[in-house]
CHARMM-style PDB file with segment names, atoms N, HN, CA, C and O in Angstrom:
ATOM      1  N   MET     1      62.100  61.682  17.243  1.00  0.00      PROA
ATOM      2  CA  MET     1      62.372  60.899  15.391  1.00  0.00      PROA
ATOM      3  C   MET     1      62.242  61.587  14.064  1.00  0.00      PROA
ATOM      4  O   MET     1      61.103  61.709  13.613  1.00  0.00      PROA
ATOM      5  N   ALA     2      63.053  61.958  13.521  1.00  0.00      PROA
ATOM      6  HN  ALA     2      63.978  61.859  13.888  1.00  0.00      PROA
ATOM      7  CA  ALA     2      63.149  62.295  12.317  1.00  0.00      PROA
ATOM      8  C   ALA     2      62.059  61.767  11.112  1.00  0.00      PROA
ATOM      9  O   ALA     2      61.857  60.563  10.948  1.00  0.00      PROA
ATOM     10  N   MET     3      61.460  62.690  10.386  1.00  0.00      PROA
ATOM     11  HN  MET     3      61.624  63.667  10.519  1.00  0.00      PROA
ATOM     12  CA  MET     3      60.429  62.214   9.617  1.00  0.00      PROA
ATOM     13  C   MET     3      60.577  63.347   8.518  1.00  0.00      PROA
ATOM     14  O   MET     3      60.760  64.549   8.709  1.00  0.00      PROA
ATOM     15  N   GLU     4      60.406  62.404   6.868  1.00  0.00      PROA
ATOM     16  HN  GLU     4      60.258  61.427   6.713  1.00  0.00      PROA
ATOM     17  CA  GLU     4      60.531  63.159   5.847  1.00  0.00      PROA
ATOM     18  C   GLU     4      59.007  63.904   5.305  1.00  0.00      PROA
ATOM     19  O   GLU     4      58.152  63.037   5.125  1.00  0.00      PROA
ATOM     20  N   ARG     5      58.697  64.794   5.123  1.00  0.00      PROA
ATOM     21  HN  ARG     5      59.392  65.499   5.269  1.00  0.00      PROA
ATOM     22  CA  ARG     5      57.978  65.359   4.495  1.00  0.00      PROA
ATOM     23  C   ARG     5      57.776  66.287   3.436  1.00  0.00      PROA
ATOM     24  O   ARG     5      58.829  66.926   3.421  1.00  0.00      PROA
ATOM     25  N   LYS     6      56.886  66.826   2.356  1.00  0.00      PROA
ATOM     26  HN  LYS     6      56.032  66.307   2.368  1.00  0.00      PROA
ATOM     27  CA  LYS     6      57.062  67.589   1.513  1.00  0.00      PROA
ATOM     28  C   LYS     6      56.739  69.110   2.107  1.00  0.00      PROA
ATOM     29  O   LYS     6      55.839  69.506   2.848  1.00  0.00      PROA
ATOM     30  N   LEU     7      57.828  69.780   1.484  1.00  0.00      PROA
ATOM     31  HN  LEU     7      58.559  69.458   0.882  1.00  0.00      PROA
ATOM     32  CA  LEU     7      57.738  71.145   2.365  1.00  0.00      PROA
ATOM     33  C   LEU     7      56.142  71.830   1.910  1.00  0.00      PROA
ATOM     34  O   LEU     7      55.812  72.926   2.365  1.00  0.00      PROA
ATOM     35  N   SER     8      55.640  71.401   1.396  1.00  0.00      PROA
ATOM     36  HN  SER     8      55.908  70.511   1.026  1.00  0.00      PROA
ATOM     37  CA  SER     8      54.153  72.092   0.993  1.00  0.00      PROA
ATOM     38  C   SER     8      53.328  71.438   2.594  1.00  0.00      PROA
ATOM     39  O   SER     8      52.507  72.100   3.229  1.00  0.00      PROA
ATOM     40  N   GLU     9      53.684  70.368   2.891  1.00  0.00      PROA
ATOM     41  HN  GLU     9      54.351  69.830   2.375  1.00  0.00      PROA
ATOM     42  CA  GLU     9      53.057  69.655   4.092  1.00  0.00      PROA
ATOM     43  C   GLU     9      53.394  69.919   5.492  1.00  0.00      PROA
ATOM     44  O   GLU     9      52.891  69.401   6.490  1.00  0.00      PROA
ATOM     45  N   MET    10      54.447  70.921   5.410  1.00  0.00      PROA
ATOM     46  HN  MET    10      54.856  71.341   4.600  1.00  0.00      PROA
ATOM     47  CA  MET    10      55.049  71.162   6.820  1.00  0.00      PROA
ATOM     48  C   MET    10      53.936  72.612   7.539  1.00  0.00      PROA
ATOM     49  O   MET    10      53.422  73.536   6.907  1.00  0.00      PROA
ATOM     50  N   ASP    11      53.875  72.358   8.846  1.00  0.00      PROA
ATOM     51  HN  ASP    11      54.292  71.608   9.360  1.00  0.00      PROA
ATOM     52  CA  ASP    11      53.248  73.439   9.634  1.00  0.00      PROA
ATOM     53  C   ASP    11      54.368  74.824  10.035  1.00  0.00      PROA
ATOM     54  O   ASP    11      55.592  74.773  10.162  1.00  0.00      PROA
ATOM     55  N   TYR    12      53.481  75.976  10.166  1.00  0.00      PROA
ATOM     56  HN  TYR    12      52.487  76.017  10.063  1.00  0.00      PROA
ATOM     57  CA  TYR    12      53.730  76.842  10.877  1.00  0.00      PROA
ATOM     58  C   TYR    12      54.703  76.647  11.780  1.00  0.00      PROA
ATOM     59  O   TYR    12      54.544  75.756  12.615  1.00  0.00      PROA
ATOM     60  N   ASP    13      55.873  77.428  11.786  1.00  0.00      PROA
ATOM     61  HN  ASP    13      56.002  78.152  11.108  1.00  0.00      PROA
ATOM     62  CA  ASP    13      56.970  77.386  12.524  1.00  0.00      PROA
ATOM     63  C   ASP    13      57.895  76.090  12.701  1.00  0.00      PROA
ATOM     64  O   ASP    13      58.853  75.938  13.459  1.00  0.00      PROA
ATOM     65  N   GLU    14      57.369  75.262  11.844  1.00  0.00      PROA
ATOM     66  HN  GLU    14      56.591  75.385  11.228  1.00  0.00      PROA
ATOM     67  CA  GLU    14      58.003  73.972  11.632  1.00  0.00      PROA
ATOM     68  C   GLU    14      59.327  74.177  11.193  1.00  0.00      PROA
ATOM     69  O   GLU    14      59.465  75.056  10.343  1.00  0.00      PROA
ATOM     70  N   GLU    15      60.702  73.352  11.712  1.00  0.00      PROA
ATOM     71  HN  GLU    15      60.589  72.638  12.403  1.00  0.00      PROA
ATOM     72  CA  GLU    15      61.851  73.625  10.869  1.00  0.00      PROA
ATOM     73  C   GLU    15      62.168  72.110  10.412  1.00  0.00      PROA
ATOM     74  O   GLU    15      61.573  71.165  10.929  1.00  0.00      PROA
ATOM     75  N   GLY    16      63.186  71.935   9.367  1.00  0.00      PROA
ATOM     76  HN  GLY    16      63.669  72.703   8.947  1.00  0.00      PROA
ATOM     77  CA  GLY    16      63.696  71.026   9.124  1.00  0.00      PROA
ATOM     78  C   GLY    16      65.104  70.933   7.901  1.00  0.00      PROA
ATOM     79  O   GLY    16      65.524  72.026   7.520  1.00  0.00      PROA
ATOM     80  N   THR    17      65.554  70.092   7.520  1.00  0.00      PROA
ATOM     81  HN  THR    17      65.213  69.204   7.829  1.00  0.00      PROA
ATOM     82  CA  THR    17      66.615  70.172   6.477  1.00  0.00      PROA
ATOM     83  C   THR    17      66.206  69.418   5.057  1.00  0.00      PROA
ATOM     84  O   THR    17      65.663  68.316   4.991  1.00  0.00      PROA
ATOM     85  N   VAL    18      66.519  70.105   4.132  1.00  0.00      PROA
ATOM     86  HN  VAL    18      66.960  71.001   4.185  1.00  0.00      PROA
ATOM     87  CA  VAL    18      65.930  70.057   2.671  1.00  0.00      PROA
ATOM     88  C   VAL    18      67.003  68.619   2.682  1.00  0.00      PROA
ATOM     89  O   VAL    18      68.127  68.553   3.181  1.00  0.00      PROA
ATOM     90  N   THR    19      66.286  67.606   2.007  1.00  0.00      PROA
ATOM     91  HN  THR    19      65.373  67.659   1.602  1.00  0.00      PROA
ATOM     92  CA  THR    19      67.113  66.341   1.685  1.00  0.00      PROA
ATOM     93  C   THR    19      66.905  66.141   0.073  1.00  0.00      PROA
ATOM     94  O   THR    19      67.793  65.667  -0.636  1.00  0.00      PROA
ATOM     95  N   GLU    20      65.662  66.546  -0.411  1.00  0.00      PROA
ATOM     96  HN  GLU    20      64.940  66.931   0.165  1.00  0.00      PROA
ATOM     97  CA  GLU    20      65.675  66.154  -2.113  1.00  0.00      PROA
ATOM     98  C   GLU    20      64.669  67.526  -2.703  1.00  0.00      PROA
ATOM     99  O   GLU    20      63.795  68.189  -2.145  1.00  0.00      PROA
ATOM    100  N   ILE    21      65.127  67.561  -3.776  1.00  0.00      PROA
ATOM    101  HN  ILE    21      65.837  67.022  -4.230  1.00  0.00      PROA
ATOM    102  CA  ILE    21      64.608  68.714  -4.689  1.00  0.00      PROA
ATOM    103  C   ILE    21      64.608  68.169  -6.023  1.00  0.00      PROA
ATOM    104  O   ILE    21      65.634  67.768  -6.570  1.00  0.00      PROA
ATOM    105  N   GLU    22      63.383  68.151  -6.587  1.00  0.00      PROA
ATOM    106  HN  GLU    22      62.549  68.477  -6.142  1.00  0.00      PROA
ATOM    107  CA  GLU    22      63.082  67.714  -7.796  1.00  0.00      PROA
ATOM    108  C   GLU    22      64.221  68.306  -8.783  1.00  0.00      PROA
ATOM    109  O   GLU    22      64.664  69.437  -8.587  1.00  0.00      PROA
ATOM    110  N   GLU    23      64.668  67.515  -9.828  1.00  0.00      PROA
ATOM    111  HN  GLU    23      64.308  66.596  -9.987  1.00  0.00      PROA
ATOM    112  CA  GLU    23      66.256  67.887 -10.610  1.00  0.00      PROA
ATOM    113  C   GLU    23      65.850  69.394 -11.401  1.00  0.00      PROA
ATOM    114  O   GLU    23      66.484  70.449 -11.381  1.00  0.00      PROA
ATOM    115  N   TYR    24      64.700  69.105 -12.018  1.00  0.00      PROA
ATOM    116  HN  TYR    24      64.185  68.248 -12.035  1.00  0.00      PROA
ATOM    117  CA  TYR    24      64.222  70.337 -12.680  1.00  0.00      PROA
ATOM    118  C   TYR    24      64.075  72.110 -12.107  1.00  0.00      PROA
ATOM    119  O   TYR    24      64.027  73.191 -12.694  1.00  0.00      PROA
ATOM    120  N   LEU    25      64.040  71.699 -10.741  1.00  0.00      PROA
ATOM    121  HN  LEU    25      64.079  70.821 -10.264  1.00  0.00      PROA
ATOM    122  CA  LEU    25      63.412  72.831  -9.794  1.00  0.00      PROA
ATOM    123  C   LEU    25      64.804  73.343  -9.353  1.00  0.00      PROA
ATOM    124  O   LEU    25      64.890  74.542  -9.087  1.00  0.00      PROA
ATOM    125  N   ARG    26      66.022  72.476  -9.237  1.00  0.00      PROA
ATOM    126  HN  ARG    26      65.952  71.502  -9.453  1.00  0.00      PROA
ATOM    127  CA  ARG    26      67.260  72.745  -8.334  1.00  0.00      PROA
ATOM    128  C   ARG    26      67.470  74.356  -8.194  1.00  0.00      PROA
ATOM    129  O   ARG    26      67.191  75.163  -7.308  1.00  0.00      PROA
ATOM    130  N   ARG    27      68.210  74.471  -9.721  1.00  0.00      PROA
ATOM    131  HN  ARG    27      68.436  73.815 -10.441  1.00  0.00      PROA
ATOM    132  CA  ARG    27      68.641  75.590 -10.064  1.00  0.00      PROA
ATOM    133  C   ARG    27      67.605  76.747  -9.810  1.00  0.00      PROA
ATOM    134  O   ARG    27      67.984  77.914  -9.708  1.00  0.00      PROA
ATOM    135  N   ARG    28      66.698  76.496  -9.742  1.00  0.00      PROA
ATOM    136  HN  ARG    28      66.390  75.549  -9.825  1.00  0.00      PROA
ATOM    137  CA  ARG    28      65.593  77.889  -9.804  1.00  0.00      PROA
ATOM    138  C   ARG    28      65.526  78.503  -7.822  1.00  0.00      PROA
ATOM    139  O   ARG    28      65.572  79.631  -7.332  1.00  0.00      PROA
ATOM    140  N   VAL    29      65.413  77.229  -7.246  1.00  0.00      PROA
ATOM    141  HN  VAL    29      65.375  76.313  -7.644  1.00  0.00      PROA
ATOM    142  CA  VAL    29      65.370  77.607  -5.963  1.00  0.00      PROA
ATOM    143  C   VAL    29      66.738  77.836  -5.243  1.00  0.00      PROA
ATOM    144  O   VAL    29      66.845  78.318  -4.115  1.00  0.00      PROA
ATOM    145  N   ALA    30      67.638  77.482  -5.939  1.00  0.00      PROA
ATOM    146  HN  ALA    30      67.551  77.092  -6.855  1.00  0.00      PROA
ATOM    147  CA  ALA    30      69.110  77.383  -5.232  1.00  0.00      PROA
ATOM    148  C   ALA    30      69.370  78.810  -5.185  1.00  0.00      PROA
ATOM    149  O   ALA    30      70.001  79.198  -4.202  1.00  0.00      PROA
ATOM    150  N   GLY    31      68.894  79.960  -6.337  1.00  0.00      PROA
ATOM    151  HN  GLY    31      68.382  79.644  -7.136  1.00  0.00      PROA
ATOM    152  CA  GLY    31      68.862  81.533  -6.171  1.00  0.00      PROA
ATOM    153  C   GLY    31      68.250  81.747  -4.953  1.00  0.00      PROA
ATOM    154  O   GLY    31      68.712  82.710  -4.340  1.00  0.00      PROA
ATOM    155  N   MET    32      67.473  81.227  -4.484  1.00  0.00      PROA
ATOM    156  HN  MET    32      67.098  80.445  -4.981  1.00  0.00      PROA
ATOM    157  CA  MET    32      66.872  81.575  -3.272  1.00  0.00      PROA
ATOM    158  C   MET    32      67.264  81.078  -1.894  1.00  0.00      PROA
ATOM    159  O   MET    32      66.694  81.311  -0.828  1.00  0.00      PROA
ATOM    160  N   GLY    33      68.227  80.427  -2.095  1.00  0.00      PROA
ATOM    161  HN  GLY    33      68.690  80.237  -2.961  1.00  0.00      PROA
ATOM    162  CA  GLY    33      69.294  79.835  -0.890  1.00  0.00      PROA
ATOM    163  C   GLY    33      68.934  78.413  -0.619  1.00  0.00      PROA
ATOM    164  O   GLY    33      69.799  77.643  -0.204  1.00  0.00      PROA
ATOM    165  N   ILE    34      67.587  77.978  -0.850  1.00  0.00      PROA
ATOM    166  HN  ILE    34      66.884  78.604  -1.188  1.00  0.00      PROA
ATOM    167  CA  ILE    34      67.202  76.676  -0.848  1.00  0.00      PROA
ATOM    168  C   ILE    34      67.946  75.232  -1.873  1.00  0.00      PROA
ATOM    169  O   ILE    34      67.701  74.919  -3.038  1.00  0.00      PROA
ATOM    170  N   ARG    35      68.891  74.603  -0.878  1.00  0.00      PROA
ATOM    171  HN  ARG    35      69.090  74.857   0.069  1.00  0.00      PROA
ATOM    172  CA  ARG    35      69.651  73.757  -1.608  1.00  0.00      PROA
ATOM    173  C   ARG    35      69.136  72.208  -0.459  1.00  0.00      PROA
ATOM    174  O   ARG    35      68.432  72.200   0.550  1.00  0.00      PROA
ATOM    175  N   VAL    36      69.833  71.093  -1.161  1.00  0.00      PROA
ATOM    176  HN  VAL    36      70.405  71.100  -1.981  1.00  0.00      PROA
ATOM    177  CA  VAL    36      69.810  70.147  -0.314  1.00  0.00      PROA
ATOM    178  C   VAL    36      70.980  69.787   0.970  1.00  0.00      PROA
ATOM    179  O   VAL    36      72.055  69.235   0.735  1.00  0.00      PROA
ATOM    180  N   GLY    37      70.613  70.139   2.095  1.00  0.00      PROA
ATOM    181  HN  GLY    37      69.740  70.588   2.286  1.00  0.00      PROA
ATOM    182  CA  GLY    37      71.280  70.194   3.387  1.00  0.00      PROA
ATOM    183  C   GLY    37      71.073  71.434   4.032  1.00  0.00      PROA
ATOM    184  O   GLY    37      71.587  71.527   5.147  1.00  0.00      PROA
ATOM    185  N   LYS    38      70.553  72.242   3.679  1.00  0.00      PROA
ATOM    186  HN  LYS    38      70.135  72.166   2.774  1.00  0.00      PROA
ATOM    187  CA  LYS    38      69.998  73.474   4.196  1.00  0.00      PROA
ATOM    188  C   LYS    38      68.815  73.409   5.058  1.00  0.00      PROA
ATOM    189  O   LYS    38      67.738  72.936   4.696  1.00  0.00      PROA
ATOM    190  N   LYS    39      69.093  73.971   6.376  1.00  0.00      PROA
ATOM    191  HN  LYS    39      69.968  74.355   6.671  1.00  0.00      PROA
ATOM    192  CA  LYS    39      67.866  74.031   7.097  1.00  0.00      PROA
ATOM    193  C   LYS    39      67.129  75.256   6.996  1.00  0.00      PROA
ATOM    194  O   LYS    39      67.694  76.341   6.855  1.00  0.00      PROA
ATOM    195  N   LEU    40      65.651  75.092   7.078  1.00  0.00      PROA
ATOM    196  HN  LEU    40      65.192  74.211   7.192  1.00  0.00      PROA
ATOM    197  CA  LEU    40      64.877  76.111   6.802  1.00  0.00      PROA
ATOM    198  C   LEU    40      63.612  75.987   7.900  1.00  0.00      PROA
ATOM    199  O   LEU    40      63.363  74.954   8.522  1.00  0.00      PROA
ATOM    200  N   ARG    41      62.794  77.360   8.025  1.00  0.00      PROA
ATOM    201  HN  ARG    41      62.997  78.199   7.520  1.00  0.00      PROA
ATOM    202  CA  ARG    41      61.884  77.175   8.678  1.00  0.00      PROA
ATOM    203  C   ARG    41      60.610  77.813   8.221  1.00  0.00      PROA
ATOM    204  O   ARG    41      60.689  78.924   7.698  1.00  0.00      PROA
ATOM    205  N   VAL    42      59.477  77.250   8.354  1.00  0.00      PROA
ATOM    206  HN  VAL    42      59.413  76.347   8.778  1.00  0.00      PROA
ATOM    207  CA  VAL    42      58.405  77.930   7.701  1.00  0.00      PROA
ATOM    208  C   VAL    42      57.554  78.914   8.687  1.00  0.00      PROA
ATOM    209  O   VAL    42      57.006  78.575   9.736  1.00  0.00      PROA
ATOM    210  N   VAL    43      57.578  80.251   8.082  1.00  0.00      PROA
ATOM    211  HN  VAL    43      58.023  80.526   7.230  1.00  0.00      PROA
ATOM    212  CA  VAL    43      57.269  81.316   8.794  1.00  0.00      PROA
ATOM    213  C   VAL    43      55.539  81.665   8.636  1.00  0.00      PROA
ATOM    214  O   VAL    43      54.750  82.119   9.465  1.00  0.00      PROA
ATOM    215  N   THR    44      55.356  81.270   7.292  1.00  0.00      PROA
ATOM    216  HN  THR    44      55.997  80.902   6.619  1.00  0.00      PROA
ATOM    217  CA  THR    44      53.694  81.635   7.115  1.00  0.00      PROA
ATOM    218  C   THR    44      53.180  80.353   5.983  1.00  0.00      PROA
ATOM    219  O   THR    44      53.818  79.681   5.173  1.00  0.00      PROA
ATOM    220  N   LYS    45      52.222  80.375   6.234  1.00  0.00      PROA
ATOM    221  HN  LYS    45      51.704  80.921   6.893  1.00  0.00      PROA
ATOM    222  CA  LYS    45      51.577  79.271   5.038  1.00  0.00      PROA
ATOM    223  C   LYS    45      50.335  79.841   4.757  1.00  0.00      PROA
ATOM    224  O   LYS    45      49.632  79.927   5.764  1.00  0.00      PROA
ATOM    225  N   GLN    46      49.795  80.284   3.674  1.00  0.00      PROA
ATOM    226  HN  GLN    46      50.366  80.214   2.856  1.00  0.00      PROA
ATOM    227  CA  GLN    46      48.685  80.656   3.335  1.00  0.00      PROA
ATOM    228  C   GLN    46      47.591  79.505   3.181  1.00  0.00      PROA
ATOM    229  O   GLN    46      47.876  78.432   2.648  1.00  0.00      PROA
ATOM    230  N   PRO    47      46.322  79.793   3.681  1.00  0.00      PROA
ATOM    231  CA  PRO    47      45.370  78.567   3.418  1.00  0.00      PROA
ATOM    232  C   PRO    47      45.165  78.550   1.758  1.00  0.00      PROA
ATOM    233  O   PRO    47      45.721  79.275   0.934  1.00  0.00      PROA
ATOM    234  N   ILE    48      44.279  77.586   1.557  1.00  0.00      PROA
ATOM    235  HN  ILE    48      43.828  76.997   2.227  1.00  0.00      PROA
ATOM    236  CA  ILE    48      43.789  77.143   0.378  1.00  0.00      PROA
ATOM    237  C   ILE    48      44.785  77.668  -0.856  1.00  0.00      PROA
ATOM    238  O   ILE    48      44.623  78.708  -1.495  1.00  0.00      PROA
ATOM    239  N   LYS    49      45.885  76.662  -1.040  1.00  0.00      PROA
ATOM    240  HN  LYS    49      46.016  75.817  -0.521  1.00  0.00      PROA
ATOM    241  CA  LYS    49      47.132  76.819  -2.218  1.00  0.00      PROA
ATOM    242  C   LYS    49      47.775  77.888  -2.215  1.00  0.00      PROA
ATOM    243  O   LYS    49      48.422  78.228  -3.205  1.00  0.00      PROA
ATOM    244  N   GLY    50      47.715  78.671  -1.029  1.00  0.00      PROA
ATOM    245  HN  GLY    50      47.189  78.395  -0.224  1.00  0.00      PROA
ATOM    246  CA  GLY    50      48.621  79.664  -1.310  1.00  0.00      PROA
ATOM    247  C   GLY    50      50.039  79.962  -1.286  1.00  0.00      PROA
ATOM    248  O   GLY    50      50.566  78.868  -1.486  1.00  0.00      PROA
ATOM    249  N   PRO    51      51.029  80.902  -1.141  1.00  0.00      PROA
ATOM    250  CA  PRO    51      52.484  80.218  -0.824  1.00  0.00      PROA
ATOM    251  C   PRO    51      52.817  80.107   0.368  1.00  0.00      PROA
ATOM    252  O   PRO    51      52.189  80.545   1.332  1.00  0.00      PROA
ATOM    253  N   VAL    52      54.066  79.373   0.387  1.00  0.00      PROA
ATOM    254  HN  VAL    52      54.576  79.017  -0.396  1.00  0.00      PROA
ATOM    255  CA  VAL    52      54.540  78.996   1.593  1.00  0.00      PROA
ATOM    256  C   VAL    52      56.138  80.009   1.685  1.00  0.00      PROA
ATOM    257  O   VAL    52      57.000  80.227   0.834  1.00  0.00      PROA
ATOM    258  N   ASP    53      56.029  80.345   2.785  1.00  0.00      PROA
ATOM    259  HN  ASP    53      55.329  80.169   3.477  1.00  0.00      PROA
ATOM    260  CA  ASP    53      57.253  81.446   3.234  1.00  0.00      PROA
ATOM    261  C   ASP    53      57.955  80.727   4.207  1.00  0.00      PROA
ATOM    262  O   ASP    53      57.417  80.354   5.249  1.00  0.00      PROA
ATOM    263  N   VAL    54      59.282  80.482   3.888  1.00  0.00      PROA
ATOM    264  HN  VAL    54      59.719  80.784   3.041  1.00  0.00      PROA
ATOM    265  CA  VAL    54      60.348  80.152   4.400  1.00  0.00      PROA
ATOM    266  C   VAL    54      61.342  81.109   5.017  1.00  0.00      PROA
ATOM    267  O   VAL    54      61.145  82.265   4.642  1.00  0.00      PROA
ATOM    268  N   ILE    55      62.416  80.955   5.906  1.00  0.00      PROA
ATOM    269  HN  ILE    55      62.577  80.016   6.210  1.00  0.00      PROA
ATOM    270  CA  ILE    55      63.404  81.618   6.511  1.00  0.00      PROA
ATOM    271  C   ILE    55      64.686  80.692   6.274  1.00  0.00      PROA
ATOM    272  O   ILE    55      64.896  79.786   7.080  1.00  0.00      PROA
ATOM    273  N   VAL    56      65.537  80.889   5.210  1.00  0.00      PROA
ATOM    274  HN  VAL    56      65.366  81.625   4.555  1.00  0.00      PROA
ATOM    275  CA  VAL    56      66.716  80.083   4.930  1.00  0.00      PROA
ATOM    276  C   VAL    56      67.862  81.052   4.961  1.00  0.00      PROA
ATOM    277  O   VAL    56      68.080  81.949   4.147  1.00  0.00      PROA
ATOM    278  N   ASP    57      68.630  80.703   6.128  1.00  0.00      PROA
ATOM    279  HN  ASP    57      68.452  79.974   6.790  1.00  0.00      PROA
ATOM    280  CA  ASP    57      70.033  81.561   6.013  1.00  0.00      PROA
ATOM    281  C   ASP    57      69.673  82.901   6.579  1.00  0.00      PROA
ATOM    282  O   ASP    57      70.570  83.721   6.384  1.00  0.00      PROA
ATOM    283  N   GLY    58      68.528  83.422   7.284  1.00  0.00      PROA
ATOM    284  HN  GLY    58      67.799  82.756   7.442  1.00  0.00      PROA
ATOM    285  CA  GLY    58      68.024  84.574   7.753  1.00  0.00      PROA
ATOM    286  C   GLY    58      67.374  85.095   6.921  1.00  0.00      PROA
ATOM    287  O   GLY    58      66.686  86.018   7.355  1.00  0.00      PROA
ATOM    288  N   ALA    59      67.268  84.847   5.611  1.00  0.00      PROA
ATOM    289  HN  ALA    59      67.827  84.096   5.258  1.00  0.00      PROA
ATOM    290  CA  ALA    59      66.436  85.510   4.650  1.00  0.00      PROA
ATOM    291  C   ALA    59      65.021  84.739   4.449  1.00  0.00      PROA
ATOM    292  O   ALA    59      64.984  83.514   4.332  1.00  0.00      PROA
ATOM    293  N   GLU    60      64.035  85.433   4.423  1.00  0.00      PROA
ATOM    294  HN  GLU    60      64.065  86.428   4.518  1.00  0.00      PROA
ATOM    295  CA  GLU    60      62.651  85.237   4.054  1.00  0.00      PROA
ATOM    296  C   GLU    60      62.818  85.035   2.584  1.00  0.00      PROA
ATOM    297  O   GLU    60      63.471  85.769   1.842  1.00  0.00      PROA
ATOM    298  N   THR    61      62.111  83.882   2.215  1.00  0.00      PROA
ATOM    299  HN  THR    61      61.580  83.286   2.817  1.00  0.00      PROA
ATOM    300  CA  THR    61      61.607  83.702   0.900  1.00  0.00      PROA
ATOM    301  C   THR    61      60.061  83.214   0.718  1.00  0.00      PROA
ATOM    302  O   THR    61      59.365  82.843   1.663  1.00  0.00      PROA
ATOM    303  N   SER    62      59.583  83.276  -0.777  1.00  0.00      PROA
ATOM    304  HN  SER    62      60.148  83.577  -1.545  1.00  0.00      PROA
ATOM    305  CA  SER    62      58.245  82.644  -0.901  1.00  0.00      PROA
ATOM    306  C   SER    62      58.051  81.815  -1.819  1.00  0.00      PROA
ATOM    307  O   SER    62      58.250  82.264  -2.948  1.00  0.00      PROA
ATOM    308  N   LEU    63      57.709  80.682  -1.743  1.00  0.00      PROA
ATOM    309  HN  LEU    63      57.547  80.318  -0.827  1.00  0.00      PROA
ATOM    310  CA  LEU    63      57.492  79.752  -2.807  1.00  0.00      PROA
ATOM    311  C   LEU    63      55.798  79.133  -3.152  1.00  0.00      PROA
ATOM    312  O   LEU    63      54.926  79.060  -2.287  1.00  0.00      PROA
ATOM    313  N   GLY    64      55.641  78.787  -4.407  1.00  0.00      PROA
ATOM    314  HN  GLY    64      56.350  78.846  -5.110  1.00  0.00      PROA
ATOM    315  CA  GLY    64      54.458  78.885  -4.758  1.00  0.00      PROA
ATOM    316  C   GLY    64      54.357  77.484  -3.964  1.00  0.00      PROA
ATOM    317  O   GLY    64      55.387  76.982  -3.514  1.00  0.00      PROA
ATOM    318  N   LEU    65      53.053  76.834  -3.789  1.00  0.00      PROA
ATOM    319  HN  LEU    65      52.216  77.242  -4.154  1.00  0.00      PROA
ATOM    320  CA  LEU    65      52.682  75.665  -3.233  1.00  0.00      PROA
ATOM    321  C   LEU    65      53.441  74.563  -4.532  1.00  0.00      PROA
ATOM    322  O   LEU    65      54.348  73.805  -4.191  1.00  0.00      PROA
ATOM    323  N   ASP    66      53.058  74.589  -5.673  1.00  0.00      PROA
ATOM    324  HN  ASP    66      52.321  75.206  -5.950  1.00  0.00      PROA
ATOM    325  CA  ASP    66      53.720  73.823  -6.776  1.00  0.00      PROA
ATOM    326  C   ASP    66      55.120  73.418  -6.545  1.00  0.00      PROA
ATOM    327  O   ASP    66      55.583  72.280  -6.627  1.00  0.00      PROA
ATOM    328  N   MET    67      55.723  74.510  -6.244  1.00  0.00      PROA
ATOM    329  HN  MET    67      55.347  75.434  -6.177  1.00  0.00      PROA
ATOM    330  CA  MET    67      57.089  74.348  -5.797  1.00  0.00      PROA
ATOM    331  C   MET    67      57.384  73.559  -4.791  1.00  0.00      PROA
ATOM    332  O   MET    67      58.038  72.517  -4.849  1.00  0.00      PROA
ATOM    333  N   ALA    68      56.746  74.211  -3.557  1.00  0.00      PROA
ATOM    334  HN  ALA    68      56.214  75.057  -3.510  1.00  0.00      PROA
ATOM    335  CA  ALA    68      56.995  73.440  -2.245  1.00  0.00      PROA
ATOM    336  C   ALA    68      56.573  72.104  -1.993  1.00  0.00      PROA
ATOM    337  O   ALA    68      56.860  71.423  -1.009  1.00  0.00      PROA
ATOM    338  N   GLU    69      55.721  71.723  -3.170  1.00  0.00      PROA
ATOM    339  HN  GLU    69      55.488  72.276  -3.969  1.00  0.00      PROA
ATOM    340  CA  GLU    69      55.298  70.190  -3.195  1.00  0.00      PROA
ATOM    341  C   GLU    69      56.569  69.243  -3.953  1.00  0.00      PROA
ATOM    342  O   GLU    69      56.594  68.012  -3.977  1.00  0.00      PROA
ATOM    343  N   LYS    70      57.516  70.094  -4.505  1.00  0.00      PROA
ATOM    344  HN  LYS    70      57.496  71.093  -4.485  1.00  0.00      PROA
ATOM    345  CA  LYS    70      58.742  69.225  -4.730  1.00  0.00      PROA
ATOM    346  C   LYS    70      59.788  69.104  -4.244  1.00  0.00      PROA
ATOM    347  O   LYS    70      60.698  68.489  -4.801  1.00  0.00      PROA
ATOM    348  N   ILE    71      59.903  69.700  -3.020  1.00  0.00      PROA
ATOM    349  HN  ILE    71      59.164  70.200  -2.568  1.00  0.00      PROA
ATOM    350  CA  ILE    71      60.936  69.756  -2.002  1.00  0.00      PROA
ATOM    351  C   ILE    71      60.667  68.943  -0.735  1.00  0.00      PROA
ATOM    352  O   ILE    71      59.757  69.060   0.086  1.00  0.00      PROA
ATOM    353  N   THR    72      61.461  68.281  -0.774  1.00  0.00      PROA
ATOM    354  HN  THR    72      62.201  68.186  -1.441  1.00  0.00      PROA
ATOM    355  CA  THR    72      61.641  67.260   0.450  1.00  0.00      PROA
ATOM    356  C   THR    72      62.241  67.651   1.945  1.00  0.00      PROA
ATOM    357  O   THR    72      63.266  68.309   2.123  1.00  0.00      PROA
ATOM    358  N   VAL    73      61.595  67.242   2.728  1.00  0.00      PROA
ATOM    359  HN  VAL    73      60.762  66.708   2.583  1.00  0.00      PROA
ATOM    360  CA  VAL    73      62.258  68.002   4.018  1.00  0.00      PROA
ATOM    361  C   VAL    73      62.301  67.120   5.280  1.00  0.00      PROA
ATOM    362  O   VAL    73      61.328  66.671   5.885  1.00  0.00      PROA
ATOM    363  N   GLU    74      63.481  66.967   5.538  1.00  0.00      PROA
ATOM    364  HN  GLU    74      64.272  67.331   5.046  1.00  0.00      PROA
ATOM    365  CA  GLU    74      63.538  65.864   7.243  1.00  0.00      PROA
ATOM    366  C   GLU    74      63.217  66.825   8.110  1.00  0.00      PROA
ATOM    367  O   GLU    74      63.962  67.791   8.276  1.00  0.00      PROA
ATOM    368  N   VAL    75      61.825  66.648   8.906  1.00  0.00      PROA
ATOM    369  HN  VAL    75      61.220  65.864   8.771  1.00  0.00      PROA
ATOM    370  CA  VAL    75      61.652  67.360  10.056  1.00  0.00      PROA
ATOM    371  C   VAL    75      62.021  66.626  11.076  1.00  0.00      PROA
ATOM    372  O   VAL    75      61.992  65.396  11.070  1.00  0.00      PROA
ATOM    373  N   ALA    76      62.466  67.469  12.208  1.00  0.00      PROA
ATOM    374  HN  ALA    76      62.489  68.468  12.212  1.00  0.00      PROA
ATOM    375  CA  ALA    76      63.166  66.620  13.283  1.00  0.00      PROA
ATOM    376  C   ALA    76      61.936  66.797  14.529  1.00  0.00      PROA
ATOM    377  OT1 ALA    76      62.083  66.254  15.624  1.00  0.00      PROA
TER     378      ALA     76
END
């Protein structure tokens, strides 16, 4: 059963599809390949408010926790 949660709440190695990105952040993360409808996988999650590293289209990118909190992902 699919469930939506913030990218910042996803666990290591968890995969999902981006369903929503806060408006003002869309252009900024689009340059990283992160757009609504894209699949991504969390590859590292740093403890205590550290960055979240994800793979999108085979490329690894890092997002600050503040940005990851504004991206909603449907986790399968």
